C-alpha positions as CSV (number, residue, x, y, z in Angstrom):
1,M,-126.6,11.6,101.5
2,R,-126.8,8.5,103.7
3,R,-125.2,5.4,102.3
4,T,-127.3,2.2,102.5
5,D,-126.0,-1.3,103.1
6,S,-126.8,-2.2,99.5
7,G,-124.8,0.8,98.3
8,D,-121.8,-0.2,100.4
9,A,-122.0,-3.8,99.1
10,A,-122.1,-2.5,95.5
11,G,-119.1,-0.3,96.1
12,S,-117.2,-3.2,97.6
13,N,-118.1,-5.4,94.7
14,W,-116.9,-2.8,92.2
15,L,-113.6,-2.4,94.0
16,L,-113.1,-6.2,94.1
17,S,-113.9,-6.4,90.4
18,V,-111.2,-3.8,89.6
19,I,-108.6,-5.6,91.7
20,V,-109.5,-9.0,90.2
21,T,-109.6,-7.9,86.6
22,E,-106.3,-5.9,86.7
23,P,-103.8,-7.8,84.5
24,Q,-101.4,-9.9,86.4
25,F,-98.4,-8.3,84.8
26,L,-99.4,-4.9,86.3
27,R,-99.7,-6.5,89.7
28,D,-96.4,-8.3,89.5
29,T,-94.6,-5.2,88.1
30,R,-96.0,-2.9,90.8
31,A,-95.2,-5.3,93.6
32,S,-91.7,-5.9,92.3
33,Y,-90.8,-2.3,91.9
34,D,-92.3,-1.5,95.3
35,I,-89.9,-3.9,96.8
36,L,-86.9,-2.7,94.8
37,A,-87.6,1.1,94.9
38,E,-85.0,2.3,97.5
39,D,-82.2,0.1,96.3
40,Y,-83.0,0.5,92.6
41,A,-82.9,4.3,93.0
42,E,-79.4,4.2,94.4
43,W,-78.2,1.7,91.8
44,A,-79.6,3.6,88.8
45,R,-78.8,7.1,89.9
46,P,-75.4,7.4,88.1
47,E,-76.3,5.3,85.1
48,L,-77.2,8.1,82.6
49,A,-73.9,9.9,83.4
50,V,-71.9,7.1,81.9
51,K,-74.0,6.6,78.8
52,P,-73.3,9.4,76.3
53,L,-75.4,7.9,73.5
54,D,-78.4,7.6,75.7
55,R,-78.0,11.2,76.8
56,A,-77.7,12.2,73.1
57,M,-81.1,10.7,72.3
58,L,-82.7,12.5,75.2
59,G,-81.0,15.8,74.2
60,G,-82.3,15.5,70.6
61,F,-85.8,14.8,71.9
62,A,-85.6,17.9,74.1
63,E,-84.5,20.1,71.3
64,L,-87.3,18.9,69.0
65,V,-89.9,19.5,71.7
66,H,-88.6,23.0,72.3
67,A,-88.6,23.8,68.6
68,A,-92.2,22.6,68.2
69,G,-93.3,24.9,71.0
70,S,-95.5,22.2,72.4
71,G,-96.7,21.5,75.9
72,P,-95.3,19.7,78.9
73,V,-93.5,16.3,78.8
74,A,-94.5,13.2,80.6
75,D,-91.9,10.6,81.7
76,I,-94.1,7.5,81.7
77,G,-92.7,4.7,83.9
78,C,-90.5,7.3,85.6
79,G,-89.3,5.0,88.4
80,P,-87.3,7.1,90.9
81,G,-87.3,10.1,88.6
82,R,-83.8,10.2,87.2
83,I,-84.9,10.7,83.6
84,T,-87.6,13.2,84.7
85,V,-85.1,15.4,86.3
86,H,-82.7,15.1,83.4
87,L,-85.5,16.3,81.1
88,A,-86.2,19.2,83.4
89,E,-82.5,20.1,83.4
90,L,-82.7,20.2,79.6
91,G,-85.3,22.9,80.0
92,L,-88.5,20.9,79.5
93,S,-91.6,21.2,81.7
94,A,-91.4,17.5,82.8
95,F,-93.4,15.4,85.2
96,G,-93.4,11.7,86.0
97,I,-95.9,8.9,86.3
98,D,-95.1,5.4,87.6
99,L,-97.1,2.2,88.4
100,S,-95.2,1.8,91.7
101,P,-96.3,4.0,94.6
102,A,-92.9,3.3,96.3
103,M,-91.0,4.5,93.3
104,V,-93.2,7.6,93.2
105,A,-92.4,8.2,96.8
106,V,-88.7,8.0,96.2
107,A,-89.0,10.4,93.2
108,R,-91.0,12.9,95.2
109,R,-88.4,12.8,98.0
110,S,-85.5,13.1,95.7
111,Y,-86.8,15.8,93.4
112,P,-89.4,17.8,95.4
113,R,-89.7,20.6,92.8
114,L,-91.1,18.2,90.2
115,W,-94.5,16.5,90.1
116,F,-94.8,12.8,90.2
117,G,-98.0,10.6,90.3
118,V,-99.1,7.0,90.4
119,G,-100.5,5.7,87.1
120,S,-100.4,3.0,84.4
121,M,-99.4,3.5,80.8
122,T,-102.3,1.2,79.9
123,A,-104.7,4.0,81.1
124,L,-102.9,7.2,81.9
125,G,-105.8,9.3,83.1
126,L,-104.4,12.4,81.2
127,A,-106.4,14.6,78.9
128,D,-106.4,14.1,75.2
129,G,-103.8,15.9,73.1
130,K,-102.2,18.1,75.7
131,L,-98.6,16.9,75.9
132,G,-95.7,18.2,73.8
133,G,-93.7,15.0,74.5
134,V,-93.7,11.6,76.1
135,V,-90.7,9.5,77.2
136,A,-91.1,5.8,77.9
137,W,-87.6,5.0,78.9
138,Y,-87.4,1.2,79.5
139,S,-91.0,1.1,80.6
140,I,-92.6,-0.7,77.7
141,I,-90.3,-3.6,78.5
142,H,-92.7,-5.0,81.1
143,V,-95.7,-4.9,78.8
144,P,-96.7,-8.2,77.0
145,R,-96.3,-8.0,73.3
146,R,-100.0,-8.5,72.6
147,L,-100.8,-5.3,74.6
148,L,-98.3,-3.0,73.0
149,P,-100.7,-1.7,70.3
150,D,-103.0,-0.5,73.1
151,V,-100.2,1.1,74.9
152,M,-98.9,2.9,71.8
153,A,-102.4,4.2,71.1
154,E,-102.7,5.5,74.7
155,L,-99.3,7.3,74.3
156,N,-100.5,8.8,71.0
157,R,-103.8,9.9,72.6
158,V,-102.2,12.1,75.2
159,L,-99.8,13.8,72.8
160,A,-100.7,17.0,71.0
161,P,-100.6,16.8,67.2
162,G,-96.9,17.0,66.2
163,G,-95.8,15.9,69.7
164,Y,-92.8,13.7,70.1
165,L,-92.4,10.2,71.7
166,Q,-89.1,8.8,72.8
167,L,-88.8,5.0,73.5
168,A,-86.0,3.0,75.0
169,F,-86.0,-0.8,75.2
170,Q,-83.9,-3.9,75.1
171,V,-83.7,-5.4,71.6
172,G,-84.3,-9.0,70.8
173,D,-87.0,-11.7,71.0
174,G,-88.7,-13.5,73.7
175,L,-89.0,-13.0,77.5
176,L,-86.6,-12.8,80.4
177,H,-88.1,-13.5,83.8
178,L,-86.3,-12.5,87.0
179,D,-87.1,-14.0,90.5
180,D,-84.5,-11.9,92.2
181,A,-82.7,-8.6,91.8
182,L,-80.6,-6.4,94.0
183,Q,-80.9,-9.1,96.7
184,H,-84.7,-9.0,96.7
185,R,-87.2,-11.6,95.8
186,I,-89.4,-10.4,92.9
187,S,-91.4,-11.6,89.9
188,L,-90.7,-9.4,86.9
189,D,-90.9,-10.1,83.2
190,F,-88.8,-8.3,80.6
191,Y,-90.1,-8.5,77.0
192,R,-87.6,-7.9,74.2
193,L,-88.6,-6.0,71.0
194,R,-87.1,-5.9,67.6
195,M,-86.4,-2.4,66.1
196,D,-88.5,-3.1,63.0
197,D,-91.4,-4.3,65.2
198,A,-91.2,-1.1,67.4
199,S,-91.3,1.1,64.3
200,A,-94.3,-0.9,62.9
201,L,-96.2,-0.5,66.2
202,L,-95.6,3.2,66.2
203,T,-96.7,3.6,62.6
204,Q,-99.9,1.7,63.2
205,A,-100.6,3.9,66.2
206,G,-100.4,7.1,64.2
207,F,-96.8,8.1,64.5
208,D,-94.1,9.0,62.0
209,V,-90.8,7.4,63.0
210,R,-88.1,10.2,62.9
211,A,-85.0,8.4,64.2
212,T,-83.7,5.1,65.4
213,M,-80.5,4.0,67.2
214,L,-79.3,0.5,67.9
215,R,-76.6,0.5,70.6
216,E,-74.5,-2.5,71.4
217,P,-74.5,-3.8,75.0
218,D,-72.6,-1.5,77.3
219,D,-69.5,-3.1,78.9
220,N,-69.5,-0.9,82.0
221,P,-69.3,-3.5,84.9
222,A,-71.5,-1.3,87.1
223,F,-74.4,-1.5,84.5
224,P,-74.0,-4.8,82.6
225,E,-76.3,-5.2,79.6
226,R,-77.3,-8.6,78.1
227,T,-78.7,-7.4,74.8
228,P,-78.4,-4.5,72.3
229,Q,-80.4,-1.4,73.3
230,G,-83.0,0.2,71.1
231,F,-84.1,3.9,70.9
232,V,-86.9,5.2,68.7
233,L,-88.0,8.8,68.3
234,A,-91.4,9.3,66.7
235,R,-93.8,12.2,66.1
236,K,-97.6,12.1,66.2
237,H,-99.2,12.9,62.9
238,G,-100.5,16.5,62.4
239,S,-99.4,19.8,63.8
240,R,-100.8,22.5,66.1
241,G,-103.1,24.9,64.4
Protein backbone atom coordinates (compact mmCIF):
# COMPACT_ATOMS: atom_id res chain seq x y z
CA MET A 1 0.00 0.00 0.00
CA ARG A 2 1.33 3.44 -0.96
CA ARG A 3 1.79 5.80 1.97
CA THR A 4 0.47 9.33 1.49
CA ASP A 5 2.06 12.52 2.74
CA SER A 6 -0.73 12.91 5.30
CA GLY A 7 -0.09 9.37 6.55
CA ASP A 8 3.61 10.08 6.95
CA ALA A 9 2.80 13.25 8.87
CA ALA A 10 0.37 11.40 11.12
CA GLY A 11 3.00 8.74 11.84
CA SER A 12 5.60 11.38 12.65
CA ASN A 13 3.18 13.19 14.95
CA TRP A 14 2.36 9.95 16.77
CA LEU A 15 6.06 9.17 17.32
CA LEU A 16 6.71 12.70 18.54
CA SER A 17 3.77 12.38 20.93
CA VAL A 18 5.19 9.15 22.38
CA ILE A 19 8.61 10.75 22.89
CA VAL A 20 7.19 13.90 24.46
CA THR A 21 4.77 12.12 26.80
CA GLU A 22 7.25 9.56 28.11
CA PRO A 23 7.90 10.38 31.78
CA GLN A 24 11.10 12.30 32.39
CA PHE A 25 12.34 9.77 34.93
CA LEU A 26 12.35 7.08 32.24
CA ARG A 27 14.33 9.26 29.86
CA ASP A 28 16.85 10.21 32.54
CA THR A 29 17.22 6.64 33.80
CA ARG A 30 17.70 5.24 30.30
CA ALA A 31 20.23 7.90 29.31
CA SER A 32 22.19 7.51 32.55
CA TYR A 33 22.49 3.75 32.33
CA ASP A 34 23.33 3.92 28.63
CA ILE A 35 26.31 6.06 29.65
CA LEU A 36 27.26 3.82 32.60
CA ALA A 37 26.65 0.41 30.99
CA GLU A 38 30.18 -0.81 30.29
CA ASP A 39 31.77 0.46 33.50
CA TYR A 40 28.79 -0.52 35.65
CA ALA A 41 28.92 -4.08 34.33
CA GLU A 42 32.57 -4.42 35.36
CA TRP A 43 31.98 -2.79 38.75
CA ALA A 44 28.92 -4.87 39.64
CA ARG A 45 30.03 -8.25 38.31
CA PRO A 46 31.54 -9.62 41.58
CA GLU A 47 29.03 -7.97 43.95
CA LEU A 48 26.65 -10.89 44.47
CA ALA A 49 29.55 -13.22 45.28
CA VAL A 50 30.37 -11.23 48.44
CA LYS A 51 26.78 -10.86 49.69
CA PRO A 52 25.61 -14.22 51.10
CA LEU A 53 22.32 -12.89 52.49
CA ASP A 54 21.35 -11.50 49.09
CA ARG A 55 22.14 -14.85 47.50
CA ALA A 56 20.05 -16.56 50.17
CA MET A 57 16.97 -14.53 49.23
CA LEU A 58 17.42 -15.38 45.56
CA GLY A 59 18.01 -19.03 46.42
CA GLY A 60 14.79 -19.21 48.43
CA PHE A 61 12.90 -17.50 45.61
CA ALA A 62 14.25 -20.06 43.11
CA GLU A 63 13.26 -23.02 45.30
CA LEU A 64 9.73 -21.71 45.71
CA VAL A 65 9.29 -21.12 41.98
CA HIS A 66 10.54 -24.65 41.30
CA ALA A 67 8.17 -26.11 43.88
CA ALA A 68 5.22 -24.25 42.38
CA GLY A 69 5.97 -25.75 38.98
CA SER A 70 5.28 -22.42 37.33
CA GLY A 71 6.58 -20.83 34.15
CA PRO A 72 9.66 -18.77 33.28
CA VAL A 73 11.14 -15.99 35.40
CA ALA A 74 11.68 -12.40 34.30
CA ASP A 75 14.49 -10.28 35.72
CA ILE A 76 12.98 -6.81 35.33
CA GLY A 77 15.56 -4.05 35.26
CA CYS A 78 18.23 -6.67 34.60
CA GLY A 79 21.05 -4.26 33.78
CA PRO A 80 24.08 -6.21 32.52
CA GLY A 81 22.43 -9.54 33.36
CA ARG A 82 24.32 -10.64 36.47
CA ILE A 83 21.16 -11.55 38.40
CA THR A 84 19.58 -13.14 35.33
CA VAL A 85 22.47 -15.53 34.89
CA HIS A 86 22.49 -16.30 38.62
CA LEU A 87 18.82 -17.28 38.40
CA ALA A 88 19.61 -19.48 35.40
CA GLU A 89 22.41 -21.15 37.37
CA LEU A 90 19.83 -21.89 40.07
CA GLY A 91 17.91 -23.88 37.46
CA LEU A 92 15.27 -21.32 36.46
CA SER A 93 14.24 -20.50 32.92
CA ALA A 94 15.26 -16.86 33.26
CA PHE A 95 15.31 -13.92 30.89
CA GLY A 96 16.01 -10.21 31.35
CA ILE A 97 14.38 -6.92 30.43
CA ASP A 98 15.96 -3.50 30.89
CA LEU A 99 15.13 0.08 30.00
CA SER A 100 18.66 0.77 28.73
CA PRO A 101 19.58 -0.55 25.26
CA ALA A 102 23.26 -0.27 26.16
CA MET A 103 22.77 -2.43 29.25
CA VAL A 104 20.87 -5.00 27.19
CA ALA A 105 23.72 -5.05 24.66
CA VAL A 106 26.23 -5.77 27.45
CA ALA A 107 24.00 -8.53 28.86
CA ARG A 108 23.60 -10.18 25.44
CA ARG A 109 27.33 -10.10 24.85
CA SER A 110 28.15 -11.42 28.32
CA TYR A 111 25.51 -14.18 28.44
CA PRO A 112 24.65 -15.11 24.84
CA ARG A 113 22.71 -18.24 25.81
CA LEU A 114 20.09 -16.15 27.65
CA TRP A 115 17.43 -13.85 26.19
CA PHE A 116 17.50 -10.12 26.96
CA GLY A 117 15.21 -7.40 25.64
CA VAL A 118 14.56 -3.68 25.99
CA GLY A 119 11.46 -2.68 27.92
CA SER A 120 10.04 -0.71 30.83
CA MET A 121 8.48 -2.02 34.02
CA THR A 122 5.77 0.59 33.57
CA ALA A 123 4.50 -1.34 30.50
CA LEU A 124 6.26 -4.66 30.02
CA GLY A 125 4.61 -5.81 26.82
CA LEU A 126 4.39 -9.38 28.17
CA ALA A 127 1.30 -11.58 28.13
CA ASP A 128 -1.00 -11.76 31.13
CA GLY A 129 -0.38 -14.45 33.73
CA LYS A 130 2.40 -16.43 32.03
CA LEU A 131 5.38 -16.02 34.38
CA GLY A 132 6.24 -18.22 37.30
CA GLY A 133 8.35 -15.52 38.88
CA VAL A 134 9.51 -11.93 38.61
CA VAL A 135 12.63 -10.41 40.15
CA ALA A 136 12.95 -6.63 40.46
CA TRP A 137 16.42 -6.38 41.97
CA TYR A 138 17.10 -2.73 42.77
CA SER A 139 15.04 -1.58 39.78
CA ILE A 140 12.02 -0.06 41.53
CA ILE A 141 14.46 2.38 43.18
CA HIS A 142 14.30 4.67 40.14
CA VAL A 143 10.49 4.85 40.08
CA PRO A 144 8.82 7.85 41.76
CA ARG A 145 6.73 6.83 44.76
CA ARG A 146 3.45 7.98 43.20
CA LEU A 147 3.94 5.53 40.30
CA LEU A 148 4.82 2.45 42.34
CA PRO A 149 1.19 1.22 42.63
CA ASP A 150 1.00 1.10 38.82
CA VAL A 151 4.32 -0.74 38.61
CA MET A 152 3.26 -3.31 41.22
CA ALA A 153 0.02 -3.86 39.30
CA GLU A 154 2.00 -4.42 36.10
CA LEU A 155 4.27 -6.97 37.81
CA ASN A 156 1.19 -8.72 39.18
CA ARG A 157 -0.43 -8.77 35.73
CA VAL A 158 2.36 -10.77 34.07
CA LEU A 159 2.59 -13.36 36.87
CA ALA A 160 0.63 -16.57 36.83
CA PRO A 161 -1.67 -17.16 39.83
CA GLY A 162 0.57 -18.34 42.65
CA GLY A 163 3.66 -16.86 40.98
CA TYR A 164 6.39 -15.24 43.07
CA LEU A 165 7.84 -11.73 43.11
CA GLN A 166 11.21 -10.86 44.65
CA LEU A 167 12.02 -7.21 45.34
CA ALA A 168 15.26 -5.60 46.49
CA PHE A 169 15.60 -1.91 47.32
CA GLN A 170 17.26 0.65 49.57
CA VAL A 171 15.35 1.32 52.78
CA GLY A 172 14.51 4.77 54.02
CA ASP A 173 12.72 7.97 53.08
CA GLY A 174 13.20 10.59 50.44
CA LEU A 175 15.33 10.89 47.34
CA LEU A 176 19.01 10.70 46.47
CA HIS A 177 20.04 12.40 43.23
CA LEU A 178 23.36 11.65 41.54
CA ASP A 179 24.96 13.86 38.91
CA ASP A 180 28.00 11.64 38.50
CA ALA A 181 28.94 7.98 38.98
CA LEU A 182 31.89 5.85 37.91
CA GLN A 183 33.50 9.03 36.50
CA HIS A 184 30.55 9.76 34.19
CA ARG A 185 28.10 12.66 34.18
CA ILE A 186 24.56 11.38 34.69
CA SER A 187 21.19 12.43 36.09
CA LEU A 188 19.77 9.62 38.20
CA ASP A 189 17.26 9.58 41.04
CA PHE A 190 17.15 6.91 43.76
CA TYR A 191 13.94 6.66 45.78
CA ARG A 192 14.10 5.06 49.23
CA LEU A 193 11.22 2.91 50.45
CA ARG A 194 10.23 1.74 53.92
CA MET A 195 9.68 -1.96 54.49
CA ASP A 196 6.11 -1.45 55.69
CA ASP A 197 5.32 0.70 52.66
CA ALA A 198 6.67 -1.94 50.30
CA SER A 199 4.54 -4.62 51.93
CA ALA A 200 1.46 -2.38 51.79
CA LEU A 201 1.98 -1.67 48.08
CA LEU A 202 2.25 -5.38 47.35
CA THR A 203 -0.84 -6.22 49.35
CA GLN A 204 -2.83 -3.55 47.53
CA ALA A 205 -1.65 -4.95 44.19
CA GLY A 206 -2.93 -8.45 44.94
CA PHE A 207 0.08 -10.14 46.54
CA ASP A 208 0.55 -12.06 49.75
CA VAL A 209 3.81 -11.04 51.42
CA ARG A 210 5.65 -14.26 52.30
CA ALA A 211 9.01 -13.06 53.67
CA THR A 212 10.92 -9.87 54.41
CA MET A 213 14.55 -9.20 55.28
CA LEU A 214 16.14 -5.95 56.42
CA ARG A 215 19.91 -6.06 56.03
CA GLU A 216 22.20 -3.46 57.54
CA PRO A 217 24.54 -1.57 55.17
CA ASP A 218 27.40 -3.70 53.92
CA ASP A 219 30.84 -2.52 55.04
CA ASN A 220 32.66 -4.05 52.05
CA PRO A 221 34.75 -1.12 50.70
CA ALA A 222 34.29 -2.29 47.12
CA PHE A 223 30.50 -1.95 47.37
CA PRO A 224 29.74 0.74 49.97
CA GLU A 225 26.10 1.12 51.02
CA ARG A 226 24.57 4.24 52.52
CA THR A 227 21.34 2.74 53.83
CA PRO A 228 19.88 -0.56 55.05
CA GLN A 229 18.80 -2.88 52.26
CA GLY A 230 15.30 -4.33 51.98
CA PHE A 231 14.14 -7.60 50.44
CA VAL A 232 10.51 -8.65 50.12
CA LEU A 233 9.22 -11.94 48.73
CA ALA A 234 5.56 -12.00 47.74
CA ARG A 235 3.17 -14.38 45.98
CA LYS A 236 0.32 -13.50 43.64
CA HIS A 237 -3.10 -14.51 44.90
CA GLY A 238 -4.55 -17.75 43.57
CA SER A 239 -3.03 -20.94 42.23
CA ARG A 240 -2.78 -22.71 38.93
CA GLY A 241 -5.77 -24.87 38.11
